[in-house]
Backbone as a ProteinNet text record, in pm:
[ID]
protein_1_A
[PRIMARY]
XXXXXXXXXXXXXXXXXXXXXXXXXXXXXXXXXXXXXXXXXXXXXXXXXXXXXXXXXXXXXXXXXXXXXXXXXXXXXXXXXXXXXXXXXXXXXXXXXXXXXXXXXXXXXXXXXXXXXXXXXXXXXXXXXXXXXXXXXXXXXXXXXXXXXXXXXXXXXXXXXXXXXXXXXXXXXXXXXXXXXXXXXXXXXXXXXXXXXXXXXXXXXXXXXXXXXXXXXXXXXXXXXXXXXXXXXXXXXXXXXXXXXXXX
[TERTIARY]
855.3	741.3	618.8	594.9	476.8	431	497.2	467	429.5	504.9	458.7	327.1	294.3	148	42.1	72.1	-16.2	-32.7	70.3	66.1	-6	5.8	-59	-209.8	-268.7	-413.8	-456.9	-529.2	-551.1	-690.2	-676	-797.4	-882	-1015.7	-1101.6	-1039.1	-977.1	-915.2	-802.9	-725.5	-625.5	-675.8	-789.1	-859.6	-921.4	-960.4	-1019	-904.9	-782	-666.3	-633	-619.4	-573.3	-671.4	-790.1	-894.4	-887.1	-864.9	-848.2	-736.9	-633.1	-499.6	-531	-603.8	-622.7	-716.8	-833.7	-918.9	-856.5	-761.3	-689.1	-601.4	-541.5	-466.7	-532.5	-653.1	-740.2	-803.5	-823.1	-848.5	-751.5	-614.2	-507.5	-490.8	-507.3	-497	-605.4	-721.5	-836.9	-841.6	-784	-772.2	-661.9	-555.4	-437.9	-420.8	-500.7	-460.8	-570.8	-654.1	-769.1	-717.5	-772.5	-704	-667.2	-754.9	-731	-619.9	-587	-478.2	-338.9	-341.7	-223.1	-174.5	-234.5	-174	-111.5	-134.3	-76.6	56	80.7	206.2	321	420	552.2	644.6	638	725.7	673.3	749.8	696	692.8	772	769.9	649.3	597.3	478.3	354.5	349.7	242.3	266.3	387.1	409.1	383.8	407.5	369.9	215.9	138.3	-7.2	-53.4	9.4	-27.3	-7	129.6	160.6	85.1	37.7	-47.7	-181.2	-241.7	-359.5	-369.2	-280.9	-274	-244.2	-163.3	-131.3	-257.8	-329.6	-468.2	-548.8	-551	-658	-619.8	-512.6	-469.5	-374.9	-324.9	-229.1	-90.3	-32.4	107.9	215.5	181.9	257.3	274.3	369.2	370.3	438.1	367	410	538.8	574.5	708.7	739	853.3	880.6	799.2	730.6	613.6	694.1	629.2	704.2	606.5	671.7	591.4	690.7	649.9	732.5	659.6	712.2	651.7	726.1	655.2	723.5	796.1	926.3	1013.7	1057.4	1057.7	1094.3	1009.1	883.1	804.3	842.7	943.5	1006.5	1102.3	1135.9	1228.5	1130.4	1147.9	1050.8	1030.1	1149.7	1150.7	1211	1133.9	1205.4	1142.2	1217.7	1184.3	1251.3	1333.1	1379.5	1271.5	1175.9	1052.5	1100.1	1220.9	1262	1248.8	1196.1	1196.7	1078.4	1072.9	966.6	862.7	738.4	620.2	588.6	573.3	549.6	403.9	351.1	217.4	202.3	106.2	77.9	168.6	235.9	306.1	219.3	247.3	198.2	267.8	201.1	268.6	206.8	308.8	278.6	300.6	200.8	206.5	190.1	284.8	279.9	298.8	188.9	206.4	117.9	127.6	33.1	56.9	-63.3	-58.3	-44.2	0.2	14.6	-85.3	-155.8	-254.1	-242.1	-211.1	-186.2	-99.9	1	124.3	101.5	-29.1	-54.2	-44.1	-10.3	35	-56.6	-92.2	-157.7	-70.9	-90	-3.8	-88.3	-95.2	-170.2	-85.9	-106.7	-61.6	-160.1	-132.2	-227.3	-134.9	-168.2	-100.3	-199.5	-180.2	-279.7	-208.8	-281.1	-235.5	-233.3	-129.5	-126.4	-164.9	-294.2	-328.9	-410.2	-360.9	-431.3	-340.4	-398.2	-302.8	-300.7	-192.6	-166.5	-217.9	-235.5	-293.5	-208.5	-71.9	12.3	6.6	-4.1	-32.1	-155.7	-262.2	-390.1	-366.8	-311.7	-275.5	-213.7	-105	-22.1	-98.9	-161.2	-250.3	-373.8	-426.7	-535	-473.3	-364.4	-298.8	-273.6	-221.6	-201.5	-326.4	-434.4	-562.1	-600.7	-592.6	-632.2	-550.7	-426.1	-343.2	-385.5	-417.5	-467.6	-588.7	-681.8	-812.5	-787.1	-699.6	-650.9	-609.3	-512.1	-446.3	-545.8	-643.9	-742.5	-842.4	-841.7	-937.1	-858.8	-735.6	-663.4	-607.1	-582.9	-544.7	-660.5	-654.7	-748.6	-693.6	-786.8	-726.5	-683.1	-595	-533.7	-456.9	-440.5	-345.9	-211	-104.2	34.8	78.4	145.3	196.7	269.6	370.4	439.5	352.2	245.6	163.3	87.7	47.7	-32	70.8	176.5	274.1	309.3	321.2	343.1	220.9	118.7	-9.7	-12.6	18.7	28.7	134.4	239.1	362.6	318	251.3	195	108.9	1.4	-93.8	-28.8	64.4	134.8	215.4	260.6	328.1	238.3	116	18.3	-3.1	-17.1	-43.3	80.6	204.4	319.1	347	302.8	302.7	208.2	97	-16.6	34.5	117.8	174.8	286.5	340.8	447.6	572.7	574.8	703.2	787.1	733	793.6	719.7	799.3	747.5	704.5	794.9	766.6	756.9	668.2	646.6	746.7	864.8	935.1	950.5	1014	1022.7	1119.5	1228	1327	1268.2	1188.7	1127.7	1016.7	941	841.7	904.9	1010.5	1066.2	1146	1174.3	1236.9	1137.9	1011.5	921.8	824.5	855.6	775.5	862.2	965.2	1068.7	1035.4	908.5	873.5	770.6	749.5	644.3	502.8	394.9	261.1	221	247.7	178.9	285.4	262.1	327	215.6	264.2	192.6	191.3	81.2	72	16.5	69.7	16.6	99.6	165.5	256.8	363.9	393.5	495.7	436.7	498.8	439.9	474.6	594.2	626.4	634.3	506.6	508.6	546.6	578.7	625.1	511.3	545.5	452.8	526.9	471.3	547	484.6	574.8	540.9	549.6	597.7	608.3	488.9	394	262.3	151.1	25.7	-92.9	-136.7	-192.1	-247.7	-371.8	-363.2	-479.7	-591.6	-719.8	-829.7	-784.5	-808	-764.9	-636.4	-569.2	-425.7	-473.5	-393.5	-402.7	-287.1	-301	-200.4	-219.6	-120.4	-131.7	-136.7	-190.1	-193.5	-162.6	-26.9	40.7	110.9	45	119.6	151.4	262.5	311.9	371.2	384.2	469.2	544.8	688.4	790.7	862.7	843.5	890.4	1013.8	1129.2	1228.5	1251.2	1251.5	1288.7	1176.3	1058.9	958.2	927	985.6	974.9	814.6	760.2	632.6	645.4	599.9	585	446.8	378.6	237.4	232.3	192.9	155.2	20.8	-39	-170.3	-173.2	-201.2	-193.8	-306.8	-372.1	-476.5	-452.4	-521.5	-509.3	-615.7	-589.4	-695.5	-693.9	-809.2	-842.9	-874.5	-804.2	-850.1	-967.3	-1068.8	-1181.6	-1257.8	-1356.7	-1440.6	-1570.6	-1665	-1650.3	-1585.7	-1571.7	-1490.9	-1412.8	-1293.8	-1213.8	-1285.2	-1214.9	-1268.8	-1147.7	-1181	-1075.8	-1102.8	-1003.4	-1007.4	-996.7	-938.8	-905.8	-993.9	-1104.4	-1187.6	-1237.8	-1255.1	-1316.2	-1229.5	-1110.7	-1025.1	-1022.5	-1060.5	-1062.1	-922.9	-934	-818.8	-806.6	-899.8	-900.1	-766.8	-743.9	-628.5	-648.7	-770.5	-812.1	-911.5	-902.2	-984	-1115.4	-1225.3	-1361.7	-1445.7
-1218.8	-1123.8	-1184.6	-1292.6	-1364.8	-1417.1	-1472.8	-1532.6	-1402	-1322.1	-1178.3	-1155.9	-1133.5	-1080.7	-1182.4	-1311.9	-1418.8	-1392.3	-1373	-1351.6	-1218.8	-1129.6	-1000.4	-1007.1	-1070.5	-1079.4	-1203.2	-1171.1	-1276.5	-1361.2	-1494.9	-1569.6	-1572	-1631.9	-1630.3	-1715.4	-1819.3	-1907.3	-1826.7	-1746	-1672.2	-1556.2	-1498.3	-1385.1	-1442.5	-1570.3	-1633	-1645.3	-1695.3	-1709.9	-1565.7	-1461.3	-1330.6	-1273.6	-1291.4	-1244.2	-1304.8	-1428.4	-1507.7	-1454.5	-1428.5	-1388.9	-1232.8	-1153.1	-1024	-1034.7	-1103.1	-1121	-1171.1	-1260.5	-1309.2	-1192.9	-1118.1	-1009.2	-913.6	-874.3	-772.2	-820.2	-945.1	-998.8	-993.3	-1014.3	-1010	-860.8	-768.6	-630.4	-589	-627.1	-595.6	-655.6	-786.2	-848.3	-808.5	-747.1	-707.7	-564.5	-484.8	-339.7	-247.5	-301.9	-234.1	-138	-5.8	83.9	13.5	-52.1	-131.1	-221.7	-278.7	-371.4	-291.4	-183	-114.9	-59.6	-12.2	61.3	-50	-185.8	-281.7	-325.1	-325	-382	-290.6	-349.2	-304	-284.7	-385.2	-370.5	-400.5	-379.1	-407.2	-546.9	-644.9	-790.2	-829.6	-783.2	-838.5	-831.9	-717.4	-684.7	-781.5	-795.2	-885	-1024.6	-1065.6	-1207.8	-1232.6	-1126.6	-1149.7	-1159.4	-1068	-1086.1	-1217.7	-1279.8	-1401.3	-1512.6	-1497.1	-1607.9	-1612.3	-1499.8	-1497.8	-1553.9	-1507.1	-1564.2	-1707.8	-1764.2	-1909.1	-1984.7	-1919.8	-1989.4	-1990.4	-1906	-1893	-1980.7	-2040.1	-2136.6	-2084.6	-1951.5	-1909.7	-1978.5	-1978.3	-2054	-1979.4	-1843.8	-1760.1	-1619.5	-1532.5	-1415.3	-1416.8	-1339.1	-1342.6	-1261.8	-1179.8	-1123.3	-1084.4	-1034	-996.7	-893.1	-909.3	-799.8	-680	-566.5	-430	-376.5	-372.2	-312.4	-203.1	-78.2	33.9	141.4	169.4	259.6	390.1	510	634.2	665.9	721	763.9	655.3	518.2	397.6	394.8	448.1	448.9	519	605.1	676.9	594.1	469	374.3	305.4	294.1	233.9	84.3	23.3	-125.5	-165.8	-108.3	-141.9	-271.6	-370.5	-515.6	-578.6	-498.3	-570.7	-583.6	-492.9	-500.4	-523.8	-455.9	-478.1	-368.3	-247.1	-124.7	-129.1	-43.2	-23.3	64.3	25.2	113	212	334.2	435.9	494.6	541.4	601.3	724.7	737.1	851.4	866.7	747.7	728.5	675	701.4	611.8	491.3	387.9	252.2	212.3	177	155.4	-9.2	-65.6	-222.3	-234	-302.1	-332.4	-496.1	-576.8	-715.7	-776.5	-905	-971.6	-1112.3	-1186.2	-1321.7	-1396.8	-1515.3	-1592.7	-1707.2	-1715.2	-1828	-1888.4	-2016.2	-2097.2	-2013.3	-1967	-1902.9	-1761.7	-1705.5	-1573.3	-1480.2	-1352.4	-1270.3	-1152.3	-1121.8	-995.1	-885.6	-773.9	-651.9	-523.1	-516.3	-416.7	-337.3	-205.3	-116.4	-32.4	-8.8	79.6	146.4	271.3	342.5	399.8	333	377.7	445.9	498.2	562.2	482.7	505.2	423.1	543.7	537.6	650	748.8	879.8	991.4	1071	1091	1168.3	1312.3	1379.9	1520.6	1577.5	1709.2	1772.3	1748.9	1762.8	1726	1580.7	1502.3	1357.4	1339.2	1407.4	1398.3	1452.7	1569.6	1638.6	1546.5	1506.2	1408.5	1292.2	1228.5	1102	1139.7	1243.7	1292.5	1321.9	1386	1405.7	1278.9	1184	1052	988.3	997.6	952.2	1024.5	1167	1235.1	1197.8	1171	1130.7	989	909.7	765.1	784.9	861.8	875.1	920.4	1016.3	1065.4	954	877.6	778.4	672.9	633.6	531.6	592	715.7	768.1	768.6	764.7	775.3	625.1	539	406.5	325.4	285.6	226.9	167.3	68	14.7	110	74.8	151.5	270.6	288.2	405.6	350.2	442.2	422	426.9	343.5	358.8	501.1	522.6	644.3	776	787.8	890.6	903.8	793.7	777.1	813.4	774.6	800.1	956.8	1011.2	1162.1	1240.5	1208.6	1269.9	1270.1	1151.5	1127.8	1211.3	1208.7	1283.9	1433.7	1495.3	1626.3	1661.8	1562.3	1588	1579.3	1487.6	1475.9	1597	1664.1	1789	1902.6	1912.8	1992.8	1970.8	1847.5	1808.2	1851.7	1811.4	1851	2000	2078.8	2232.4	2265	2209.2	2239.1	2207.9	2110.3	2074.8	2155.7	2250.9	2346.8	2254.8	2154.2	2086.7	2136.8	2177.1	2228	2358.5	2427.7	2565.7	2548.4	2475.4	2463	2309.4	2281.6	2142.9	2099.8	2018.4	1971.1	1822.2	1729.3	1600.8	1576.8	1669	1647.4	1675.8	1784.9	1830.7	1721.2	1668.8	1590.5	1448.2	1400.8	1274.7	1275.6	1394.6	1398.8	1343.2	1354.7	1309.1	1190.4	1149.3	1065.8	977.1	895.5	849.4	699.5	672.7	557	561.1	458.4	454.3	439.9	471	453.7	312.4	248.5	116.7	26.5	-119.5	-225	-342.7	-430	-552.5	-637.4	-710.7	-810.8	-936.9	-1059.4	-1180.3	-1293.4	-1377.1	-1481.9	-1432.3	-1321.9	-1248	-1111.6	-1067.4	-940.1	-823.7	-823.1	-716.2	-811.7	-840	-940.5	-883.2	-971.2	-921	-843.2	-768.3	-674.1	-566.7	-539.9	-440.9	-303.1	-222	-81.3	1.3	-33.1	46.1	40.7	-59.2	-80.5	-33.7	3.6	31.2	-64.7	-30.6	-143.6	-213.4	-348.4	-418.3	-451.3	-471.1	-520.6	-656.3	-678.4	-809.2	-806.3	-694.4	-688.8	-648.8	-681.4	-638.4	-569.7	-449.9	-367.1	-304.6	-270.1	-190.5	-44.2	22.4	172.5	213.2	277.2	288.8	412.8	534.9	669.3	667.1	745.8	769.1	905.4	947.1	1069.7	1046.6	1075.8	1038.4	1155.6	1201.5	1338.8	1293.1	1286.4	1237.2	1340.5	1467.5	1564.4	1565.8	1514.9	1530.4	1393.8	1280.3	1152.1	1091.1	1150.2	1106.2	1038.5	903.1	831.6	767.1	793.2	744.5	670.5	550.8	501.5	413.9	427.6	354.9	279.8	156.8	63.6	-31.5	-26	-117.7	-192	-305.9	-391	-367.4	-349.4	-304.8	-400.7	-450.6	-526.6	-421.3	-409.8	-319.5	-386.5	-317.5	-361.9	-249.3	-283.7	-188.8	-213.9	-132.8	22.7	73.1	5.5	59.1	-56.4	-13.4	-97.1	-167.2	-276.9	-318.7	-324.1	-247.3	-237.3	-371	-469.6	-586.2	-587.1	-475.1	-468.3	-342.6	-326.1	-197.4	-207.4	-336.9	-360.1	-323.1	-275.5	-231.9	-89	-41.4	105.2	175.5	290.3	375.7	495.3	498.3	590.7	576.7	682.2	655.5	556.7	519.5	425.3	327.5	194	93.5	124.4	109.8	124.9	5
-2349.3	-2355.7	-2375.1	-2452.7	-2463.8	-2338.4	-2243.7	-2123.4	-2024.6	-2039.6	-1963.8	-1975.4	-2110	-2147.8	-2108.7	-2100.5	-2056	-1903.3	-1833.1	-1687.9	-1638.6	-1722.2	-1673	-1674.4	-1755.5	-1774.2	-1696.3	-1591.1	-1490.2	-1541.3	-1522.5	-1547.5	-1421.2	-1431.7	-1312.6	-1198.1	-1227.5	-1128.2	-1051.8	-1122.3	-1050.3	-984.8	-1017.3	-950.9	-832.1	-810.5	-709.3	-593.5	-626.3	-542.6	-502.1	-587	-551.1	-442.1	-469.5	-383.6	-245.2	-242	-111.8	-30.9	-111.5	-45.8	12.7	-60.9	-21.1	102.7	88.2	208.7	334.7	340.6	447.7	489.1	415.7	452.1	524.9	464	531.7	667.1	675	795.5	913.1	864.6	960.7	1019.4	910.6	970.9	1064.6	1016.9	1093.4	1236.3	1237.3	1376.4	1462.8	1404.9	1482.9	1502.9	1425.6	1451.4	1485.7	1564.2	1630.7	1720.6	1752.2	1833.6	1980.8	2024.5	2166.8	2164.8	2038.2	2036.2	2011	1933.1	1892.2	2007.5	2108.4	2229.2	2312.9	2305.9	2380.1	2337.3	2198.5	2153.5	2200.1	2251.2	2285.7	2168.1	2074.9	1970.3	1835.3	1724	1588.5	1575.9	1630.1	1594.2	1675	1793.6	1840.1	1754.2	1688.2	1590.8	1471.3	1420.4	1296.9	1348.9	1472.7	1514.2	1498.9	1551.2	1526.4	1384.6	1298.6	1153.8	1115.4	1135.8	1089.8	1128.9	1259.4	1317.7	1250.7	1231.1	1154.5	1018.9	935.6	799.4	802.3	880.6	881.1	918.3	1025.1	1078.6	964.7	863.4	772.4	647.3	644.9	530.7	453.5	462	355.8	374.1	276.7	279.1	355.8	383.6	465	409.5	430.4	377.4	226.8	150.1	0.9	-8.8	91.9	96	244.3	284	419.9	467.2	552.7	594	657.2	631.1	689.8	808.3	922.7	1032.7	1079.9	1069.4	1086.9	1161.1	1280.9	1380.7	1371.4	1379.7	1369.8	1262.5	1300.6	1190.4	1090.9	1136.4	1048.4	938.7	931.9	827	709.4	737.7	627.6	538.6	606.5	517.7	432.8	305.8	216.3	247.8	272.6	281.5	432.5	531.8	663	712.7	711.3	729.9	843.8	936.6	1047.2	1158.1	1170.6	1257.5	1411.5	1456.9	1576.5	1675	1635.5	1716.3	1807.6	1905.2	1996.7	1935.7	1971.6	1927.4	2037.7	2007.5	2099.6	2083.6	2198.8	2206.7	2108.5	2029.8	1949.4	1820.5	1792.9	1679.6	1553.2	1437.7	1332.7	1312.6	1284.8	1253.7	1111.2	1022.7	883.1	877.2	817.5	798.7	642.6	578.9	440.4	424	397.3	400.3	282.1	261.2	180.7	209.4	222.9	236.7	98.7	108.6	-26.8	-26.5	-131.4	-154.6	-284.4	-280.5	-417.3	-505.6	-430.6	-495	-539.3	-528.7	-556.1	-436.8	-457.7	-355.9	-349.2	-216.1	-185.8	-160.4	-169.1	-120.4	-82.2	57.1	115.7	199.7	209.7	318.3	375.1	503.6	569.8	685	710.1	825.8	936.9	1059.1	1166.9	1266.5	1356.4	1476.8	1599.4	1668.1	1809.3	1918.3	1954.1	2035	1976.8	1979.5	1923.9	1818.4	1696.6	1599.1	1628.6	1597.5	1591.6	1478	1467.8	1353.8	1234.2	1234.9	1127.6	1070.5	1174.8	1124.4	1045.3	1084.8	1013.4	876	859	743.8	631.9	685	588.4	551.5	640.2	602.4	515.2	527	447.5	302.4	306.6	164.4	93.3	157.6	92.5	45.2	119.3	77.8	-55.1	-56.6	-171.1	-286.4	-277.6	-385.6	-439.7	-346.7	-390.3	-461.7	-420.1	-480.9	-623	-638	-769.1	-851.5	-802.7	-871.1	-912.4	-830.1	-873.1	-968.7	-994.9	-1097.5	-1224.2	-1216.5	-1335.4	-1403.3	-1306.7	-1358.7	-1421.8	-1536.1	-1611.7	-1749.5	-1813.4	-1929.8	-2036.8	-2118.9	-2225.2	-2188	-2060.8	-2020.5	-2008.1	-2047.6	-2062.5	-1915.5	-1859.1	-1712.9	-1697	-1793.2	-1777.6	-1766.7	-1851.9	-1842.6	-1709.5	-1662.8	-1541.2	-1425	-1428.6	-1301.5	-1310.5	-1422.5	-1433.6	-1384.6	-1417	-1355	-1207.2	-1156.4	-1013.7	-942	-1005.2	-953.2	-943.8	-1057	-1044.6	-929.7	-922.2	-828.3	-674.6	-658	-539.2	-514	-611.5	-603.3	-540.5	-587.3	-533.1	-382.5	-343.9	-201.2	-122	-173.3	-91.6	-67.1	-169.5	-153.3	-66	-63.4	41	183.4	186.9	333.6	376.3	271.1	302.5	293	231.3	213.5	88.1	-11.2	-127.2	-182.4	-248.5	-302.6	-454.4	-524.6	-672.6	-697.7	-793.2	-824.9	-938.2	-901	-995.9	-948.6	-1047.9	-1016.8	-903.8	-901.5	-791.1	-658.2	-659.7	-529.2	-475.9	-576.4	-528	-477	-560.2	-520.7	-387.9	-336.7	-199.5	-113.7	-119.7	-29.9	-72.6	-207	-260.7	-358.3	-306.9	-387.4	-456.7	-495.5	-534.4	-648.9	-727.8	-827.4	-760.3	-814.3	-761.3	-777.7	-880.2	-895.9	-961.2	-925.4	-985	-1012.6	-1105.4	-1143.2	-1015	-1008.3	-888.3	-928.2	-888	-935.2	-869.9	-939.2	-886.8	-813.5	-840.4	-752	-698.5	-586.3	-547.7	-630.4	-675.2	-796.3	-928.6	-982	-1084.7	-1217.8	-1312.3	-1452.3	-1508.1	-1598.1	-1677.7	-1766.7	-1869.1	-1961.9	-1932.2	-1874.8	-1837	-1960	-2077.1	-2193	-2275.1	-2241.3	-2323.5	-2249.2	-2300.5	-2244.2	-2155.4	-2037.3	-1946.9	-2005.8	-1993.3	-2049.6	-1951.2	-2006.1	-1921.5	-1855.9	-1725.4	-1662.4	-1596.5	-1604.9	-1513.5	-1378.8	-1274.2	-1138.7	-1096.1	-1048.4	-993.1	-861.8	-801.8	-670.5	-706.6	-618.1	-618.6	-470.3	-469.3	-317.7	-310.4	-309.3	-298.1	-136.1	-112.6	19.9	42.4	149.2	170.7	292.8	285.9	382.9	425.6	527.4	577.3	692.9	642	729.6	856.9	815.1	906.5	1014.9	984.6	1089.1	1147.3	1103.7	1141	1123.8	1006.2	962.4	821.8	823.2	708.8	700.1	576.1	554.8	408.2	397	275.1	283	189.7	166.3	18.2	41.1	-79.3	-87.9	-224.2	-252.2	-377.5	-394.1	-515.4	-604.8	-733.8	-831.6	-949.8	-984.4	-1116.3	-1214	-1327.3	-1437.2	-1506.4	-1527.1	-1591.1	-1654.4	-1744	-1816.3	-1779.8	-1755.8	-1754.9	-1633.3	-1535.3	-1403.2	-1347.4	-1284.7	-1219.1	-1087.9	-1040.2	-929	-803.2	-703	-590.4	-502.2	-519.8	-460.2	-308.5	-258.2	-100.9	-52.7	-103.3	-71.9	75.9	123.2	251.9	371.2	351.2	467	472	595.4	605.7	602.2	539.9	515	610.4	708.8	821.6	894.4	990.6	1086.3	1193	1218.5	1293.7	1235	1274.6	1201.1	1266	1175.6	1227.9	1144.5
[MASK]
++++++++++++++++++++++++++++++++++++++++++++++++++++++++++++++++++++++++++++++++++++++++++++++++++++++++++++++++++++++++++++++++++++++++++++++++++++++++++++++++++++++++++++++++++++++++++++++++++++++++++++++++++++++++++++++++++++++++++++++++++++++++

């Protein structure tokens, strides 16, 4: 526990490595996932190859974890890492990846459209943005993770009800479409050590990654950013990457 508490609070040198890993990851996504490039990829692994090439060219050790490139219905699988399927026009494609720099891990997810989005794709995507905005407003120093996660679950329930996916907000109903936690610690490991039973400290870095996964509609959306807890306000370390359906 003593070492865990030391690792949770990041020193300036650690934050420099984390920010470099995050910046390289942002660069890879920006370089590889523009609308003009997305329509040219035939498969998930072609996109993965471009992402990998970019981060290695920028001096990263490689991927901090196996990257997820999931098109269409495969985005409903939380950890879809085979990256072998074909990419189809007008499908969403979810990329969850992070470069590793000086052994520190980035972890960013974006969901973009290949071509033109449908009304339903827009609605689900916007709902995830709304939930993430709410989560970002709630995660802060001295908050208990379980209280934070409960608030996000209830807010997600409101959005799922608006989308017509559930009628009543219960944990069971929400978790059918949102079967994961919102946040985890980030550092030397992508799911780094941390004490979830204690209030969050100043200097911790966590992800904020809500998602909605509608298997019956083949729509999966996740948006993930990396956040440094600070006072009076947090710092979103990955804020330079667009959360829109298309890169701009």
